[in-house]
KEVEX-166394 format. One record per residue (C-alpha): residue number from 1; residue in one letter; chain; x, y, z. Coordinates in steps of 0.2 Angstrom, whole numbers. Layout:
BEGIN
<NUM; "a"; "A"; <X; Y; Z>>;
...
This chain:
BEGIN
<1; "m"; "A"; <-219; 44; -423>>;
<2; "p"; "A"; <-234; 33; -418>>;
<3; "e"; "A"; <-232; 16; -410>>;
<4; "t"; "A"; <-230; 1; -421>>;
<5; "r"; "A"; <-247; -9; -421>>;
<6; "v"; "A"; <-248; -28; -420>>;
<7; "v"; "A"; <-261; -41; -417>>;
<8; "w"; "A"; <-256; -51; -402>>;
<9; "r"; "A"; <-266; -65; -394>>;
<10; "g"; "A"; <-280; -60; -406>>;
<11; "e"; "A"; <-281; -42; -400>>;
<12; "q"; "A"; <-274; -26; -407>>;
<13; "l"; "A"; <-260; -18; -397>>;
<14; "n"; "A"; <-243; -10; -401>>;
<15; "q"; "A"; <-226; -18; -399>>;
<16; "r"; "A"; <-222; -7; -383>>;
<17; "t"; "A"; <-238; -13; -374>>;
<18; "v"; "A"; <-235; -31; -379>>;
<19; "a"; "A"; <-217; -30; -372>>;
<20; "m"; "A"; <-223; -22; -356>>;
<21; "v"; "A"; <-237; -36; -354>>;
<22; "q"; "A"; <-224; -49; -357>>;
<23; "a"; "A"; <-212; -42; -343>>;
<24; "a"; "A"; <-227; -41; -331>>;
<25; "e"; "A"; <-232; -59; -335>>;
<26; "k"; "A"; <-214; -64; -330>>;
<27; "l"; "A"; <-215; -54; -314>>;
<28; "a"; "A"; <-232; -61; -309>>;
<29; "k"; "A"; <-227; -79; -315>>;
<30; "l"; "A"; <-244; -80; -324>>;
<31; "q"; "A"; <-249; -79; -343>>;
<32; "f"; "A"; <-263; -66; -344>>;
<33; "t"; "A"; <-279; -68; -354>>;
<34; "i"; "A"; <-282; -52; -363>>;
<35; "m"; "A"; <-300; -47; -363>>;
<36; "q"; "A"; <-298; -31; -373>>;
<37; "g"; "A"; <-284; -23; -382>>;
<38; "s"; "A"; <-281; -6; -389>>;
<39; "y"; "A"; <-287; 4; -404>>;
<40; "n"; "A"; <-305; -1; -401>>;
<41; "k"; "A"; <-314; 15; -404>>;
<42; "g"; "A"; <-331; 14; -398>>;
<43; "g"; "A"; <-330; -4; -394>>;
<44; "v"; "A"; <-334; -4; -376>>;
<45; "t"; "A"; <-344; 11; -369>>;
<46; "a"; "A"; <-340; 6; -351>>;
<47; "s"; "A"; <-322; 10; -355>>;
<48; "a"; "A"; <-325; 28; -357>>;
<49; "g"; "A"; <-314; 29; -373>>;
<50; "t"; "A"; <-298; 23; -364>>;
<51; "h"; "A"; <-296; 9; -377>>;
<52; "d"; "A"; <-299; 21; -392>>;
<53; "g"; "A"; <-280; 23; -394>>;
<54; "g"; "A"; <-265; 13; -389>>;
<55; "g"; "A"; <-257; 8; -373>>;
<56; "a"; "A"; <-274; 1; -366>>;
<57; "v"; "A"; <-276; -17; -361>>;
<58; "d"; "A"; <-289; -27; -350>>;
<59; "v"; "A"; <-283; -43; -342>>;
<60; "a"; "A"; <-297; -56; -337>>;
<61; "a"; "A"; <-297; -59; -318>>;
<62; "a"; "A"; <-313; -68; -314>>;
<63; "a"; "A"; <-305; -85; -314>>;
<64; "l"; "A"; <-290; -79; -303>>;
<65; "t"; "A"; <-288; -80; -285>>;
<66; "a"; "A"; <-287; -64; -274>>;
<67; "a"; "A"; <-269; -66; -272>>;
<68; "q"; "A"; <-266; -68; -291>>;
<69; "r"; "A"; <-277; -53; -295>>;
<70; "k"; "A"; <-265; -43; -283>>;
<71; "a"; "A"; <-250; -50; -292>>;
<72; "v"; "A"; <-256; -45; -309>>;
<73; "v"; "A"; <-260; -27; -303>>;
<74; "l"; "A"; <-243; -26; -295>>;
<75; "a"; "A"; <-233; -33; -310>>;
<76; "l"; "A"; <-242; -21; -322>>;
<77; "r"; "A"; <-238; -6; -311>>;
<78; "q"; "A"; <-220; -12; -309>>;
<79; "v"; "A"; <-217; -11; -328>>;
<80; "g"; "A"; <-225; 6; -331>>;
<81; "f"; "A"; <-244; 3; -332>>;
<82; "a"; "A"; <-257; 13; -322>>;
<83; "a"; "A"; <-267; -3; -317>>;
<84; "w"; "A"; <-282; -6; -306>>;
<85; "l"; "A"; <-292; -21; -302>>;
<86; "r"; "A"; <-310; -18; -308>>;
<87; "t"; "A"; <-324; -28; -298>>;
<88; "p"; "A"; <-342; -31; -302>>;
<89; "a"; "A"; <-347; -19; -288>>;
<90; "q"; "A"; <-339; -5; -297>>;
<91; "g"; "A"; <-348; -7; -314>>;
<92; "k"; "A"; <-357; -18; -326>>;
<93; "w"; "A"; <-341; -29; -329>>;
<94; "p"; "A"; <-333; -45; -323>>;
<95; "y"; "A"; <-318; -45; -313>>;
<96; "h"; "A"; <-303; -39; -323>>;
<97; "v"; "A"; <-287; -28; -322>>;
<98; "h"; "A"; <-288; -12; -332>>;
<99; "a"; "A"; <-271; -5; -337>>;
<100; "i"; "A"; <-265; 10; -347>>;
<101; "a"; "A"; <-247; 11; -352>>;
<102; "a"; "A"; <-239; 27; -346>>;
<103; "g"; "A"; <-229; 36; -360>>;
<104; "d"; "A"; <-238; 27; -374>>;
<105; "k"; "A"; <-237; 39; -390>>;
<106; "d"; "A"; <-255; 34; -395>>;
<107; "l"; "A"; <-265; 36; -379>>;
<108; "s"; "A"; <-283; 42; -381>>;
<109; "r"; "A"; <-289; 57; -372>>;
<110; "g"; "A"; <-298; 46; -359>>;
<111; "a"; "A"; <-282; 35; -356>>;
<112; "a"; "A"; <-271; 50; -354>>;
<113; "h"; "A"; <-283; 57; -341>>;
<114; "q"; "A"; <-282; 40; -332>>;
<115; "i"; "A"; <-263; 41; -331>>;
<116; "a"; "A"; <-265; 59; -324>>;
<117; "e"; "A"; <-278; 52; -311>>;
<118; "y"; "A"; <-266; 38; -307>>;
<119; "r"; "A"; <-252; 50; -303>>;
<120; "r"; "A"; <-264; 59; -292>>;
<121; "l"; "A"; <-267; 43; -282>>;
<122; "k"; "A"; <-285; 41; -289>>;
<123; "n"; "A"; <-294; 25; -295>>;
<124; "g"; "A"; <-296; 31; -313>>;
<125; "l"; "A"; <-315; 30; -311>>;
<126; "a"; "A"; <-328; 43; -313>>;
<127; "n"; "A"; <-331; 44; -294>>;
<128; "r"; "A"; <-312; 49; -292>>;
<129; "g"; "A"; <-310; 38; -277>>;
<130; "k"; "A"; <-293; 34; -269>>;
<131; "d"; "A"; <-281; 23; -278>>;
<132; "d"; "A"; <-285; 5; -272>>;
<133; "g"; "A"; <-269; -4; -279>>;
<134; "p"; "A"; <-251; -6; -272>>;
<135; "p"; "A"; <-243; 11; -270>>;
<136; "g"; "A"; <-225; 16; -275>>;
<137; "y"; "A"; <-225; 15; -294>>;
<138; "y"; "A"; <-234; 31; -299>>;
<139; "g"; "A"; <-219; 38; -308>>;
<140; "m"; "A"; <-214; 22; -317>>;
<141; "t"; "A"; <-213; 20; -336>>;
<142; "w"; "A"; <-207; 6; -347>>;
<143; "e"; "A"; <-192; 16; -351>>;
<144; "i"; "A"; <-187; 18; -333>>;
<145; "y"; "A"; <-190; -1; -330>>;
<146; "l"; "A"; <-179; -6; -345>>;
<147; "k"; "A"; <-165; 5; -338>>;
<148; "y"; "A"; <-164; -6; -323>>;
<149; "h"; "A"; <-169; -22; -331>>;
<150; "p"; "A"; <-160; -23; -348>>;
<151; "a"; "A"; <-164; -41; -350>>;
<152; "a"; "A"; <-183; -38; -350>>;
<153; "p"; "A"; <-193; -42; -366>>;
<154; "g"; "A"; <-192; -28; -379>>;
<155; "a"; "A"; <-176; -22; -372>>;
<156; "k"; "A"; <-163; -16; -385>>;
<157; "p"; "A"; <-146; -24; -383>>;
<158; "p"; "A"; <-133; -11; -379>>;
<159; "p"; "A"; <-123; -4; -393>>;
<160; "v"; "A"; <-107; -13; -398>>;
<161; "p"; "A"; <-93; -2; -391>>;
<162; "n"; "A"; <-81; 6; -403>>;
<163; "t"; "A"; <-64; -3; -402>>;
<164; "t"; "A"; <-56; 2; -418>>;
<165; "i"; "A"; <-43; 16; -418>>;
<166; "s"; "A"; <-36; 24; -434>>;
<167; "l"; "A"; <-18; 30; -434>>;
<168; "g"; "A"; <-23; 43; -447>>;
<169; "a"; "A"; <-36; 50; -435>>;
<170; "m"; "A"; <-23; 51; -421>>;
<171; "e"; "A"; <-11; 60; -433>>;
<172; "y"; "A"; <-25; 72; -438>>;
<173; "a"; "A"; <-29; 75; -419>>;
<174; "r"; "A"; <-11; 80; -416>>;
<175; "k"; "A"; <-13; 94; -428>>;
<176; "h"; "A"; <-31; 99; -428>>;
<177; "d"; "A"; <-44; 104; -415>>;
<178; "a"; "A"; <-61; 100; -425>>;
<179; "m"; "A"; <-64; 82; -427>>;
<180; "s"; "A"; <-81; 75; -432>>;
<181; "g"; "A"; <-88; 58; -436>>;
<182; "v"; "A"; <-78; 42; -433>>;
<183; "w"; "A"; <-61; 51; -431>>;
<184; "g"; "A"; <-68; 62; -417>>;
<185; "a"; "A"; <-75; 46; -409>>;
<186; "d"; "A"; <-57; 38; -410>>;
<187; "r"; "A"; <-49; 53; -401>>;
<188; "a"; "A"; <-63; 52; -387>>;
<189; "q"; "A"; <-60; 33; -386>>;
<190; "v"; "A"; <-42; 35; -384>>;
<191; "l"; "A"; <-44; 48; -370>>;
<192; "a"; "A"; <-58; 38; -361>>;
<193; "w"; "A"; <-46; 22; -362>>;
<194; "a"; "A"; <-32; 32; -354>>;
<195; "a"; "A"; <-43; 38; -340>>;
<196; "h"; "A"; <-50; 21; -336>>;
<197; "p"; "A"; <-45; 16; -318>>;
<198; "k"; "A"; <-36; 1; -324>>;
<199; "i"; "A"; <-25; 12; -336>>;
<200; "a"; "A"; <-24; 28; -325>>;
<201; "a"; "A"; <-13; 37; -337>>;
<202; "i"; "A"; <-23; 52; -336>>;
<203; "s"; "A"; <-38; 58; -325>>;
<204; "r"; "A"; <-56; 59; -329>>;
<205; "a"; "A"; <-55; 78; -330>>;
<206; "e"; "A"; <-41; 77; -343>>;
<207; "t"; "A"; <-53; 68; -356>>;
<208; "r"; "A"; <-57; 86; -361>>;
<209; "p"; "A"; <-45; 101; -363>>;
<210; "p"; "A"; <-45; 115; -350>>;
<211; "a"; "A"; <-53; 131; -355>>;
<212; "g"; "A"; <-42; 140; -368>>;
<213; "v"; "A"; <-31; 125; -372>>;
<214; "p"; "A"; <-33; 120; -390>>;
<215; "w"; "A"; <-38; 102; -393>>;
<216; "h"; "A"; <-23; 97; -403>>;
<217; "l"; "A"; <-11; 103; -390>>;
<218; "h"; "A"; <-21; 94; -376>>;
<219; "f"; "A"; <-20; 78; -386>>;
<220; "q"; "A"; <-2; 79; -388>>;
<221; "q"; "A"; <0; 82; -369>>;
<222; "m"; "A"; <-11; 67; -365>>;
<223; "t"; "A"; <-2; 56; -378>>;
<224; "k"; "A"; <14; 60; -368>>;
<225; "k"; "A"; <6; 55; -352>>;
<226; "i"; "A"; <1; 38; -360>>;
<227; "q"; "A"; <19; 36; -366>>;
<228; "q"; "A"; <26; 40; -349>>;
<229; "r"; "A"; <13; 27; -341>>;
<230; "f"; "A"; <19; 13; -352>>;
<231; "k"; "A"; <38; 18; -352>>;
<232; "l"; "A"; <38; 22; -370>>;
<233; "p"; "A"; <48; 36; -379>>;
<234; "v"; "A"; <39; 52; -374>>;
<235; "t"; "A"; <36; 61; -391>>;
<236; "g"; "A"; <18; 67; -390>>;
<237; "v"; "A"; <15; 58; -406>>;
<238; "f"; "A"; <2; 44; -406>>;
<239; "n"; "A"; <13; 31; -415>>;
<240; "a"; "A"; <14; 13; -419>>;
<241; "a"; "A"; <22; 9; -402>>;
<242; "t"; "A"; <8; 18; -393>>;
<243; "a"; "A"; <-5; 10; -403>>;
<244; "a"; "A"; <3; -7; -399>>;
<245; "v"; "A"; <-1; -4; -381>>;
<246; "m"; "A"; <-20; -2; -384>>;
<247; "k"; "A"; <-19; -17; -395>>;
<248; "k"; "A"; <-14; -27; -380>>;
<249; "y"; "A"; <-31; -21; -372>>;
<250; "g"; "A"; <-41; -28; -386>>;
<251; "y"; "A"; <-42; -13; -398>>;
<252; "t"; "A"; <-41; -15; -417>>;
<253; "i"; "A"; <-28; -3; -425>>;
<254; "i"; "A"; <-30; 3; -443>>;
<255; "a"; "A"; <-21; 14; -454>>;
């Protein structure tokens, strides 16, 4: 699937690129002025086609101090762009920061080539000079950045955990091996809860049966361990009394 295109600050970009730029602005403590966006086929010949597709953005830098220019390049690299400061000495252009979003689904051929050059520690120009920006971020992508910065713009909230346990599913699990959908998730949830360090009714290894042991027999044995842990009658049947223990830990019990 292609990236979702948007118009942002008067330039065509995509949502992924916008989120990356916003995260970089936060790191650099600056609001960027966008000189050129993406999807601008043939718009600027000096760009060598890198802005023809998605993931490309140029940030104005003529009015910035040397320290601010370095901060912009660093911030863009930290969130997953291949980014370089471009100077008038390098071509017929003003000071600006040229950036290509690694992993963008809509990269043009020229942009994809620049990502490859960046990872070869090159400057992304025709002269294939050495990279002149801050090192250490050559393998960074937006997805890796989000993994360690879940509060960044564009990050998706973590899924709401399943805390509902069906007694019908537990009875089915006592007699059957194959369980799919919500009921299968309920069985896995019970075993994961029982293996949590605060519960410690079973070990992590016991959340799945040993080789050759049917799931339903395994679940009966684990239910017995849960009942032993909480000093309940040991029946191997996940009954209302066993469910009441989970309810005390915030779980919702349904029929």
